[in-house]
C-alpha positions in Angstrom: 107.2 80.6 86.0 109.9 82.8 87.6 110.5 84.6 84.3 106.8 85.2 83.8 106.4 86.5 87.3 109.4 88.9 86.9 108.4 90.2 83.5 104.7 90.8 84.3 105.4 92.5 87.7 104.0 96.0 88.0 106.4 98.8 88.7 106.6 100.1 92.3 103.3 102.0 93.1 103.7 105.6 94.1 101.5 107.6 96.5 97.9 107.7 95.2 96.6 110.8 93.4 93.9 111.3 96.1 96.6 112.3 98.6 98.3 114.8 96.2 95.4 117.1 95.5 95.6 120.4 97.3 95.9 120.1 101.0 94.4 116.6 101.3 95.7 114.6 104.3 98.6 112.3 103.7 100.2 109.3 105.5 103.5 111.1 105.0 102.4 114.0 107.3 102.5 113.9 111.1 99.4 112.4 112.8 96.6 114.8 113.9 94.1 112.2 115.2 94.4 109.3 117.6 92.7 106.8 115.4 91.8 106.4 111.7 89.3 103.7 110.6 89.5 102.8 107.0 86.4 101.0 105.5 86.8 99.6 102.0 83.3 99.5 100.4 82.2 98.0 97.1 78.4 97.8 96.6 77.7 98.0 100.3 74.6 100.2 100.5 72.8 97.5 102.4 75.5 96.3 104.8 77.4 99.5 105.4 74.8 101.3 107.7 74.9 98.5 110.3 78.6 98.7 110.5 78.8 102.5 110.5 76.1 102.8 113.2 77.9 100.3 115.5 81.4 101.9 114.9 80.3 105.5 115.3 78.2 104.7 118.4 81.3 103.2 120.0 83.7 106.0 118.9 81.3 108.7 120.1 80.9 107.1 123.5 84.6 106.6 123.8 85.2 110.3 122.9 82.7 111.4 125.6 84.5 109.3 128.2 87.9 110.7 127.0 87.7 114.1 125.3 91.4 113.8 124.3 90.5 110.8 122.0 90.0 111.9 118.4 89.1 109.8 115.5 88.1 109.8 111.8 86.3 107.2 109.7 87.3 107.0 106.0 84.9 105.2 103.8 86.6 104.3 100.5 83.9 103.8 97.8 85.6 101.3 95.5 83.9 102.1 92.2 80.5 100.9 93.5 77.6 100.7 91.1 74.9 101.1 93.8 74.3 103.9 96.4 77.3 103.2 98.7 78.7 106.7 98.3 75.4 108.3 99.0 74.9 106.2 102.1 78.3 107.0 103.4 77.8 110.8 102.7 74.7 110.7 105.0 77.1 109.9 107.9 79.3 112.9 106.8 76.2 115.1 107.2 75.3 113.6 110.6 78.7 113.5 112.2 80.6 116.2 110.2 83.2 115.8 107.5 86.0 116.0 110.0 84.9 112.8 111.6 83.6 110.9 108.5 85.2 111.3 105.1 84.3 109.6 101.8 86.8 108.9 99.1 85.3 107.6 95.8 87.3 105.8 93.2 86.1 105.9 89.7 87.0 102.3 88.9 87.0 99.3 91.1 90.5 98.5 92.3 89.9 95.7 94.7 89.9 95.6 98.5 93.6 96.1 98.8 93.6 99.1 96.5 90.7 100.7 98.4 92.4 100.1 101.8 95.6 101.5 100.5 93.9 104.7 99.2 92.3 105.2 102.6 95.5 104.6 104.5 97.4 107.1 102.3 94.8 109.7 103.2 94.7 108.9 107.0 95.5 111.2 109.9 95.6 108.8 112.8 98.5 107.7 115.1 96.9 104.3 114.7 95.1 103.0 111.7 92.4 100.3 111.8 91.2 98.4 108.8 87.6 97.3 109.2 85.3 95.6 106.8 82.0 97.2 105.7 80.0 94.1 106.5 80.5 94.6 110.3 81.3 90.9 110.7 83.7 91.7 113.5 82.2 93.5 116.6 83.7 97.0 116.5 84.2 97.0 120.3 86.9 94.4 119.7 89.2 97.2 118.7 90.1 97.2 122.4 91.4 93.6 122.1 93.6 94.5 119.1 94.7 97.7 120.9 95.8 95.5 123.8 97.6 93.2 121.4 99.4 96.3 120.0 100.3 97.5 123.5 101.8 94.1 124.5 104.3 94.4 121.6 106.0 97.5 123.2 108.6 98.7 122.8 107.9 99.1 119.1 111.0 99.1 117.0 111.1 102.3 115.0 107.5 102.9 116.2 106.3 100.0 114.0 103.8 97.3 115.2 100.7 95.5 113.9 97.9 93.8 115.7 95.7 91.4 113.7 92.2 90.3 114.6 91.9 86.5 114.2 89.1 84.0 113.5 91.4 81.0 113.9 89.7 80.0 117.2 86.4 79.6 115.3 87.8 77.3 112.6 86.3 74.1 114.0 82.8 75.5 114.1 83.1 77.0 110.6 84.3 73.8 109.1 81.2 72.0 110.4 79.0 74.4 108.4 81.0 74.3 105.2 80.9 71.9 102.3 83.8 69.5 101.8 84.9 71.5 98.7 85.1 74.8 100.5 86.9 73.2 103.4 89.4 71.7 100.9 89.9 75.1 99.3 90.4 76.7 102.7 93.1 74.2 103.8 94.8 74.5 100.4 94.9 78.3 100.8 96.2 78.1 104.3 99.0 75.7 103.2 100.0 78.0 100.3 100.1 81.0 102.7 102.3 79.1 105.1 104.5 77.5 102.5 105.1 80.6 100.3 104.7 83.7 102.4 103.6 83.9 106.1 104.3 81.2 108.7 103.5 82.7 112.0 99.9 84.1 111.5 97.1 81.5 111.5 94.4 83.9 110.0 95.9 86.3 107.5 92.5 87.3 105.9 90.6 88.7 108.8 89.8 92.3 107.8 90.3 93.8 111.3 93.9 94.9 111.6 95.4 97.8 113.6 98.7 99.4 112.6 100.8 102.1 114.0 101.2 105.0 111.6 104.9 104.2 110.9 104.0 100.6 110.2 101.2 101.6 107.8 103.5 104.0 106.0 106.3 101.4 105.5 104.0 98.5 104.5 101.4 100.2 102.3 104.0 102.2 100.5 105.5 98.9 99.4 102.2 97.1 98.7 101.5 95.8 95.2 98.6 93.4 95.4 95.2 95.2 95.2 92.8 92.4 95.5 92.0 89.6 98.1 95.6 88.5 98.7 96.8 91.9 99.7 96.6 90.9 103.4 99.2 88.2 102.8 101.6 90.6 101.0 101.0 93.1 103.8 102.1 90.6 106.5 104.9 89.3 104.2 106.3 92.8 103.9 105.9 93.2 107.7 107.9 90.1 108.4 110.6 91.1 105.9 110.9 94.5 107.7 110.9 92.7 111.1 107.8 94.5 112.3 106.4 92.8 115.4 102.9 91.3 114.8 100.3 90.2 117.3 97.4 87.9 116.5 94.3 88.4 118.7 91.1 86.4 118.8 88.0 88.5 118.0 84.3 87.9 117.7 83.2 87.3 114.2 79.8 86.5 112.5 79.4 85.5 108.9 77.3 88.2 107.1 75.4 87.5 103.9 76.5 89.3 100.8 80.2 88.4 100.6 81.9 89.5 97.4 84.2 86.4 97.6 83.4 83.9 94.8 84.5 80.5 96.4 86.4 79.0 93.5 87.6 81.8 91.3 88.6 84.1 94.2 90.6 81.3 95.8 92.2 80.6 92.4 93.2 84.3 92.0 94.6 84.4 95.5 96.6 81.2 94.9 98.2 82.8 91.8 98.9 86.1 93.7 100.5 84.1 96.6 102.9 82.5 94.1 103.7 85.7 92.4 104.3 87.5 95.8 107.0 85.0 96.6 108.6 84.9 93.2 108.6 88.6 92.5 110.3 89.4 95.8 112.7 86.5 95.3 113.7 87.5 91.8 114.0 91.2 92.7 111.1 92.4 90.6 109.6 93.9 93.7 111.9 95.5 96.3 111.3 97.0 99.7 112.0 100.7 100.1 112.1 102.7 103.3 109.8 105.7 103.3 110.1 108.9 105.3 107.6 111.5 106.7 107.4 114.9 105.1 
């Protein structure tokens, strides 16, 4: 298994082409905004408007209270087959392309690949990952910001604050089938045993990173699908980046792209390969620098 994991490992990914074209923004450049919000979106024409309305309403009100607060929302259209890109572009027209940007990928790369593309093109001092379904209340950004603040002083300006649904686990179990509950516990055990021991909920899509932490972690990221969160936190722990876990409000929204059995199987395979590929040296961590 170790030999297969080593031989089949992808080469270290380089900066995405989207960030190389002309004068496009890059994570390697100094920040010019206070906050970047990266929204990975695949076939989200129905769920995206609710999330964008809530997020932009909050961000606009915050900017009115504090004119020095600047932001951008980056919607990464991950090869959608519906009208996701067109829906997102309507927000560009309404709020301006300086506040809302849309990056469209020709082929679906997976949530991790989409988030990575958005992060590489971000301009914020802090970068927030937020799911397109709006399952987490956007105002809870203040909770993860507080979690980030409590980690100061940040070593080498690196810190991560993760939204968490762990406090809701008992209620969610009561609503799930025994099979899905078994899969959930099996996944949690593999995460703990193979990769990340100190974070109870690695999969919540509401994570806030300092710009330096985003540069170092996403530049080393390999997994492009569901298990990318685990590799992100695994890399963070290897680099000794402090991580906070903060309880957030969360509501299950219909339309999830997660297929209960096959997605969990794929994630289980990826978890094993994350551990083995770093252990055998197929994947190595490299320090990145700003331009």
